[in-house]
C-alpha angles and dihedrals in degrees: 000000000000099000120145118202115212106226093189094057121104087220109097115251092244093057092047089051090045092054092050096047091044091052090051092049091051094045089053096247083125104035127202112291094016118130119238117231113270123278092249090048095051090046092052094047097046097038095237133120122269088242089060088051091050091055089049093049090045091054092046088052095047091050094053103249098107143014131212115229115200114252089356111070142241120319134191115247099171112112113189087191087074088072104045110145090020105117095196088072097054112107093005091133085083101089115237093204096079090040093052095047092046093050092048094046090226137133128235090277090074089072111246121229122245109215139142096218130108136188124042139282094067097264115176125246086226095060120127122249119274118261092265088066091060104022094166100045117069115226112259133217131248099214135313094307093074113109123217116228122179088346093305134103126251112196119234104186128111098222109046112172114225105262094210090055094051094044091050093051091047092052089048094053090050092055098038103039095037113171092000086084085067095057119099114253121246111262092253094041141273114314090226092060097042091051096050088046089053093050090045094051089051093052100039106031105018086243107146114194141144118254090243088066091065124089120195119212141161099268139312097297092057091051092049089057092052090053092050091051094044094057097032131220094286088074121089115225123204119209136184115259113246100026139142104307098222092063092067093037095057093045093048091048085062095050098260118151109227122206109202113215117197113250113228125194089268098040136276109345117256094234091055092050089053092048103050120095091211120123095189117060115194109196139167101210095179119059097338114208129272095003101048093222119154120193125225133230096274093056092045089054089050091052088050092049091047090056093046097050095050098034086244135148130242117212104205106202102193100178109157095009094121089063096064113136094221118104092249128042113254119271110261125225090228092060094044095066143051094195092098090229102121126087110197122209133182140150140212093227094093100039097043111016138311089249091065096088096188125122135165137210127203116211126200109248093250090063101048096086091044091051095049094044092051104032106011092109091069114104118231110265096210118084116240095240091058090049092053092050092054091045090055093048089053094043096048096050092242093119095052094044087053091051088050093051093051093046089050093051091047092051089050093050088049090053092048091050091051091049093052092051090059 
């Protein structure tokens, strides 16, 4: 490890080492699956403290380049092959941090950006290949926000999933699963996907559940309908006001009375929570639409206390929560209580693509039997093939690597925004 730390630089030593290690990982010096030298070895060879090395390793793990395995070491999980045909990755081994600082004429205090992109124009490292890479296949649109230019589609989403990774996974499922993709899915979803979601939730959100607590369905609206039918129209629901309009529309379509509670900057006001007659509270604790409000730990505890005091249920709608720009995912209400009074919901339409109409609902164990008794006759609305593809994306780590890339890019964009305001 021939890395030289510049002691005269204003850039902290752990960032310098991070940049050098990242460049070598991208260049293939440390290939996918290889083990990095031990922290003590790196400290001795670079002349810095073990604490500095720990900061470097933590940043590499957060950015999706490596993962730390207990009692084993730190391993590379970055695969450049995932981005073959994607021009935004070409030349990304040249760090943008130094280029950005030089162009801006600023010192380290201006908060450099960590990013894997190169070139100009602000193109995303997650952009799809140009037309020439798929000459016979027209570009496709992620939702209505896509703009047509010269008859082709330019994507306008902030979480584009690498097309090459998705296509490779789909081909692998066709080959490996064979005729199993033609078999009807179990009513609550394929065991493979439910098992992978269970493992993913434990890793990423500290939510430890059994696969049989997970119900697979075709998107959030379908899951809302299941909740409405499970509790029945005699139950009063409380919703954030304002909130995503289809939540109320779906519930009212099933005869549910919805009590709209005004959403304040820190969440629903305590007085309004006390006054409502509802026993089910549907909330979006992270980045609530359309206000963008995220509630803190104190308000989350208040929501949990509200449910416990009246024997109620919280529906934690965590759409968009993976894309937080913080170093760690937001604490979920489900993981903060043992009272079994939280139903967790999320979908893959935001993190992969709007066309992926797959969502999942995690039930507390005490509601599993009730759900199956009342609604177990419903067939799963997601084809088995789609479920196997998602299971493989989770199992391989491709999904989590994608999430880390998007969060890294969003952090960089936030730092750019803060810099331009100075």
